[in-house]
C-alpha positions as CSV (number, residue, x, y, z in Angstrom):
1,X,29.6,26.8,-19.2
2,X,27.0,27.1,-16.5
3,X,24.4,25.3,-18.7
4,X,26.5,22.1,-18.4
5,X,26.5,22.1,-14.6
6,X,23.9,20.3,-12.4
7,X,22.0,22.5,-10.0
8,X,22.8,22.2,-6.3
9,X,19.8,20.2,-5.1
10,X,19.9,17.9,-8.1
11,X,23.6,17.2,-7.7
12,X,22.9,16.2,-4.1
13,X,20.1,13.8,-5.2
14,X,22.5,12.2,-7.7
15,X,25.2,11.6,-5.1
16,X,22.5,10.3,-2.7
17,X,21.3,7.9,-5.4
18,X,24.8,6.5,-5.8
19,X,25.2,5.9,-2.1
20,X,21.7,4.3,-1.9
21,X,22.6,1.9,-4.7
22,X,25.5,0.6,-2.7
23,X,23.0,-0.8,-0.1
24,X,21.5,-3.0,-2.8
25,X,24.7,-5.2,-2.5
26,X,23.6,-6.2,1.0
27,X,19.8,-6.5,0.7
28,X,17.5,-8.9,-1.1
29,X,16.7,-7.6,-4.5
30,X,13.8,-9.8,-5.6
31,X,11.5,-12.3,-4.0
32,X,9.2,-15.1,-5.3
33,X,6.5,-16.1,-2.8
34,X,4.7,-19.5,-3.2
35,X,1.4,-20.3,-1.5
36,X,-0.5,-23.5,-1.4
37,X,-3.0,-25.3,0.9
38,X,-0.2,-27.6,2.2
39,X,2.0,-24.5,3.0
40,X,-0.4,-22.0,4.6
41,X,2.6,-20.0,5.9
42,X,4.0,-19.8,2.4
43,X,7.4,-20.3,0.9
44,X,9.8,-17.6,-0.1
45,X,12.7,-17.5,-2.5
46,X,14.9,-14.4,-2.0
47,X,17.4,-13.3,-4.6
48,X,20.4,-11.2,-3.5
49,X,23.1,-9.8,-5.7
50,X,25.4,-12.7,-4.9
51,X,23.2,-15.6,-3.6
52,X,19.8,-17.3,-3.2
53,X,18.1,-17.3,0.2
54,X,14.8,-18.2,1.9
55,X,13.2,-21.7,1.6
56,X,15.5,-22.9,-1.1
57,X,15.8,-26.5,0.1
58,X,12.0,-27.0,0.4
59,X,11.4,-25.4,-3.0
60,X,14.1,-27.6,-4.6
61,X,12.4,-30.7,-3.1
62,X,9.1,-29.6,-4.7
63,X,10.8,-28.8,-8.0
64,X,12.2,-32.3,-8.1
65,X,8.7,-33.8,-8.3
66,X,7.7,-31.8,-11.3
67,X,11.0,-32.2,-13.1
68,X,12.5,-28.7,-12.6
69,X,16.2,-28.2,-12.0
70,X,17.2,-27.5,-8.4
71,X,18.4,-24.0,-7.6
72,X,22.0,-23.5,-6.4
73,X,23.8,-20.2,-6.2
74,X,26.9,-21.8,-7.8
75,X,25.0,-22.6,-11.0
76,X,24.4,-18.9,-11.8
77,X,27.2,-16.8,-13.2
78,X,25.0,-13.8,-12.5
79,X,25.8,-14.1,-8.8
80,X,29.5,-13.7,-9.6
81,X,29.2,-10.7,-11.9
82,X,26.1,-8.9,-10.5
83,X,27.9,-7.4,-7.3
84,X,30.5,-5.9,-9.6
85,X,27.8,-4.5,-11.9
86,X,25.9,-2.9,-9.1
87,X,29.1,-1.6,-7.5
88,X,30.2,-0.2,-10.9
89,X,26.9,1.6,-11.4
90,X,27.0,3.1,-7.9
91,X,30.5,4.3,-8.5
92,X,29.8,6.0,-11.9
93,X,26.6,7.6,-10.5
94,X,28.7,9.0,-7.6
95,X,31.4,10.1,-10.0
96,X,28.8,11.9,-12.2
97,X,27.6,13.8,-9.2
98,X,31.1,14.7,-8.1
99,X,32.3,15.7,-11.6
100,X,29.1,17.8,-11.9
101,X,28.6,17.8,-15.6
102,X,25.2,17.4,-17.2
103,X,26.4,15.5,-20.3
104,X,28.3,13.0,-18.2
105,X,25.2,12.5,-15.9
106,X,22.9,12.0,-18.9
107,X,25.3,9.4,-20.3
108,X,25.5,7.6,-17.0
109,X,21.7,7.5,-16.6
110,X,21.3,6.0,-20.1
111,X,23.9,3.4,-19.2
112,X,22.1,2.6,-16.0
113,X,18.8,2.2,-17.7
114,X,20.3,0.0,-20.5
115,X,22.0,-2.3,-18.0
116,X,18.8,-2.5,-15.9
117,X,16.7,-3.6,-19.0
118,X,19.4,-6.2,-19.8
119,X,19.3,-7.5,-16.3
120,X,15.5,-7.9,-16.3
121,X,15.7,-9.7,-19.7
122,X,18.3,-12.1,-18.3
123,X,16.0,-12.7,-15.2
124,X,13.1,-13.5,-17.5
125,X,15.4,-15.9,-19.6
126,X,16.4,-17.6,-16.4
127,X,12.8,-18.1,-15.3
128,X,11.8,-19.3,-18.8
129,X,14.6,-21.9,-18.9
130,X,13.8,-23.3,-15.4
131,X,10.1,-23.3,-16.1
132,X,10.3,-25.0,-19.4
133,X,13.3,-27.3,-19.3
134,X,11.7,-30.2,-17.4
135,X,12.9,-33.7,-16.7
136,X,10.7,-36.1,-18.8
137,X,11.0,-38.7,-16.1
138,X,9.6,-36.6,-13.3
139,X,7.1,-38.0,-10.9
140,X,4.4,-35.5,-11.8
141,X,4.0,-34.7,-15.5
142,X,1.2,-32.5,-16.8
143,X,1.2,-32.5,-20.7
144,X,1.8,-28.9,-22.0
145,X,2.3,-27.5,-18.5
146,X,5.2,-25.1,-17.9
147,X,6.2,-23.7,-14.5
148,X,7.7,-20.4,-15.4
149,X,7.1,-17.9,-12.5
150,X,5.9,-14.5,-13.4
151,X,8.5,-11.8,-13.9
152,X,6.3,-9.4,-11.9
153,X,2.9,-10.1,-10.3
154,X,0.9,-13.3,-9.7
155,X,0.5,-16.5,-11.5
156,X,-1.2,-19.8,-10.7
157,X,1.0,-22.9,-11.1
158,X,-1.0,-26.1,-10.4
159,X,-2.1,-25.7,-6.8
160,X,0.6,-23.2,-6.1
161,X,0.2,-19.4,-6.4
162,X,3.5,-17.7,-7.4
163,X,3.9,-14.0,-6.6
164,X,7.0,-12.2,-7.9
165,X,7.9,-8.8,-6.6
166,X,10.9,-6.6,-5.8
167,X,12.3,-7.0,-2.3
168,X,13.9,-4.2,-0.2
169,X,17.0,-3.9,-2.4
170,X,14.8,-4.0,-5.5
171,X,12.6,-1.2,-4.4
172,X,15.7,0.9,-3.6
173,X,17.1,0.1,-7.1
174,X,13.7,1.1,-8.7
175,X,13.7,4.3,-6.6
176,X,17.2,5.2,-7.9
177,X,16.0,4.5,-11.4
178,X,13.0,6.8,-11.0
179,X,15.1,9.6,-9.4
180,X,17.8,9.4,-12.1
181,X,15.3,9.3,-15.0
182,X,13.3,12.3,-13.5
183,X,16.5,14.3,-13.0
184,X,17.7,13.5,-16.5
185,X,14.4,14.7,-18.0
186,X,14.5,17.8,-15.8
187,X,18.1,18.7,-16.6
188,X,17.6,18.3,-20.4
189,X,14.5,20.5,-20.1
190,X,16.4,23.0,-17.9
191,X,19.3,23.2,-20.3
192,X,17.0,24.0,-23.2
193,X,15.3,26.7,-21.2
194,X,18.7,28.3,-20.2
195,X,19.7,28.4,-23.9
196,X,16.5,30.2,-24.8
197,X,16.9,32.7,-21.9
198,X,18.1,36.1,-22.9
199,X,21.5,37.3,-21.5
200,X,21.1,38.7,-18.0
201,X,17.6,37.1,-17.5
202,X,17.3,35.1,-14.3
203,X,15.5,31.8,-14.5
204,X,13.3,30.6,-11.7
205,X,15.3,27.6,-10.6
206,X,13.6,27.0,-7.2
207,X,10.3,26.6,-9.1
208,X,12.0,24.2,-11.5
209,X,13.3,22.1,-8.6
210,X,9.7,22.1,-7.2
211,X,8.5,20.8,-10.5
212,X,11.1,18.0,-10.3
213,X,10.0,17.0,-6.8
214,X,6.4,17.0,-7.9
215,X,7.2,14.8,-10.9
216,X,9.1,12.4,-8.8
217,X,6.3,12.1,-6.3
218,X,3.8,11.4,-9.1
219,X,6.1,8.7,-10.5
220,X,6.4,7.1,-7.1
221,X,2.7,7.2,-6.5
222,X,2.0,5.6,-9.8
223,X,3.9,2.5,-8.6
224,X,1.3,1.9,-5.8
225,X,-0.4,-1.4,-6.4
226,X,-4.2,-1.6,-6.7
227,X,-6.9,-4.2,-7.3
228,X,-6.7,-6.6,-10.3
229,X,-9.8,-7.4,-12.4
230,X,-11.4,-10.7,-11.7
231,X,-11.2,-13.3,-14.5
232,X,-14.2,-15.6,-14.6
233,X,-13.5,-19.3,-15.1
234,X,-9.8,-18.7,-14.5
235,X,-9.2,-17.1,-11.1
236,X,-9.7,-19.1,-7.9
237,X,-11.0,-17.9,-4.6
238,X,-8.0,-17.7,-2.1
239,X,-10.1,-19.1,0.7
240,X,-12.5,-21.8,-0.7
241,X,-10.3,-22.5,-3.8
242,X,-13.4,-22.5,-6.1
243,X,-13.1,-21.0,-9.6
244,X,-14.9,-17.7,-10.1
245,X,-18.3,-18.2,-11.8
246,X,-19.9,-14.9,-10.7
247,X,-17.8,-11.8,-10.2
248,X,-20.6,-9.6,-8.8
249,X,-20.0,-10.7,-5.2
250,X,-16.2,-10.7,-5.3
251,X,-13.7,-8.9,-3.1
252,X,-9.9,-8.5,-3.0
253,X,-7.2,-7.8,-0.4
254,X,-4.2,-5.8,-1.6
255,X,-1.2,-6.0,0.7
256,X,1.3,-3.3,1.4
257,X,3.7,-5.1,-0.9
258,X,1.2,-5.2,-3.7
259,X,0.1,-8.8,-3.5
260,X,-3.5,-9.4,-4.4
261,X,-5.8,-12.0,-2.8
262,X,-9.2,-12.7,-4.6
263,X,-12.4,-13.9,-3.0
264,X,-15.7,-14.9,-4.7
265,X,-17.8,-14.2,-1.6
266,X,-17.7,-11.8,1.4
267,X,-18.0,-15.0,3.5
268,X,-14.6,-16.2,2.1
269,X,-13.0,-12.8,2.6
270,X,-14.0,-12.8,6.3
271,X,-12.9,-16.4,6.7
272,X,-9.5,-15.5,5.3
273,X,-9.1,-12.5,7.6
274,X,-10.1,-14.8,10.5
275,X,-7.4,-17.3,9.5
276,X,-4.7,-14.7,10.3
277,X,-2.6,-15.5,7.2
278,X,-2.0,-11.7,7.1
279,X,-1.5,-9.3,10.0
280,X,-3.5,-6.2,10.0
281,X,-0.4,-4.0,9.3
282,X,0.2,-6.1,6.1
283,X,-3.1,-5.1,4.5
284,X,-3.0,-2.0,2.4
285,X,-6.6,-2.0,1.3
286,X,-9.7,-4.1,0.9
287,X,-11.8,-3.8,-2.3
288,X,-15.4,-5.0,-3.1
289,X,-16.9,-5.5,-6.5
290,X,-19.7,-3.0,-7.2
291,X,-22.8,-5.1,-7.8
292,X,-24.2,-2.5,-10.2
293,X,-22.9,-1.0,-13.4
294,X,-19.6,-2.4,-14.8
295,X,-18.7,-4.3,-11.6
296,X,-15.6,-2.3,-10.8
297,X,-13.5,-2.9,-7.7
298,X,-13.7,-0.1,-5.2
299,X,-12.3,0.5,-1.7
300,X,-14.3,-0.9,1.2
301,X,-14.6,2.6,2.7
302,X,-16.5,3.7,-0.4
303,X,-19.0,0.9,-0.5
304,X,-22.4,0.2,1.1
305,X,-22.9,-3.5,2.0
306,X,-26.3,-5.1,1.7
307,X,-27.4,-8.6,2.7
308,X,-30.3,-10.3,0.9
309,X,-31.2,-14.0,0.7
310,X,-32.1,-13.4,-2.9
311,X,-28.5,-12.9,-3.9
312,X,-27.5,-16.6,-3.6
313,X,-23.8,-15.8,-3.5
314,X,-21.3,-18.6,-4.2
315,X,-20.6,-19.5,-0.5
316,X,-23.9,-18.3,1.0
317,X,-22.7,-15.0,2.4
318,X,-25.5,-13.3,0.5
319,X,-23.8,-9.9,0.8
320,X,-23.3,-7.5,-2.2
321,X,-21.6,-4.1,-2.3
322,X,-22.9,-0.9,-3.8
323,X,-21.0,2.3,-4.6
324,X,-24.0,4.6,-4.2
325,X,-27.3,4.7,-2.4
326,X,-29.1,5.2,-5.7
327,X,-27.8,2.0,-7.2
328,X,-28.7,0.2,-3.9
329,X,-32.2,1.6,-4.0
330,X,-32.7,0.2,-7.5
331,X,-31.5,-3.2,-6.4
332,X,-33.8,-3.1,-3.3
333,X,-36.8,-3.2,-5.7
334,X,-35.8,-6.8,-6.6
335,X,-33.9,-8.0,-3.5
336,X,-35.4,-7.7,0.0
337,X,-32.8,-7.3,2.7
338,X,-31.0,-4.8,4.9
339,X,-27.7,-2.8,5.1
340,X,-24.9,-4.4,7.0
341,X,-21.9,-2.7,8.6
342,X,-18.4,-3.7,7.6
343,X,-17.2,-2.9,11.1
344,X,-19.7,-5.2,12.6
345,X,-19.3,-8.2,10.3
346,X,-15.5,-7.9,10.3
347,X,-15.6,-8.2,14.1
348,X,-17.9,-11.3,13.9
349,X,-16.1,-13.2,11.3
350,X,-17.1,-16.8,10.4
351,X,-14.8,-19.6,11.5
352,X,-12.3,-20.8,8.8
């Protein structure tokens, strides 16, 4: 009988997950951020369990010009049923923790994951319908153009950059999903080990719980956003808006929320930082393209910056980044110049 009971710490985590899921009812679950030259402060559409919020009216006005349907909470049946679904999931997770039976918990976790997948599929369908069902008499018509926002990540839509990412409630929901999945895997493994244990043999449950916590921390760390490879002739510089033609001098800013800003020149990166679009606390990391080798993106702290008039970078910054002194020494045989300090040039940024 004991093999069908959740361990103490795990049971507490299940109950905590049920309580945490209830907070999703009151917090924004998802957000779509829109940026364009005419809206330097950006526009935000927030999606709650029961409503739309943010710059809905402004976005509806823009959608009218390109023939997209306007967004209204009353038009979506999801906003009527989603609060009940989230409340139901929170209740059954709490119940699974209180009943304290492994089989019930595993069944609840499978139900939770299945409903989550269906919800994301419905969200994608909603985005697809709104992005493709356009008014043929719209003021702006681009043949073959669709305006479906990304389900997750960044996408360029005409002169607007659309960035889709979980909001506070969404991250809590994802955290609950990770915790429940990790516990489910752990409990199934633990149950099999108990069955194999000889009568009277004591299993090392504290060590097992430590394994669970380690697995959960690894899962959470794998969600951390990082740089995105630069695509030539497709990506545009966030500052000068020019299309990338040479990735060797590129740089990226990754925000704490995972949004990525791409730049084709260190000069543009500095100009963007000087424009104060982002506060310092919003920046998670800055990356530079390694001039040598495969041109990978690496953190600013790991790079050596070198200025040479021979580089002829896209916007005249003439600064390249190197991941090692050896690769820089090889480049110095062709390009005359000098090292530059990031701390120094970031304090003396060019005017936007």
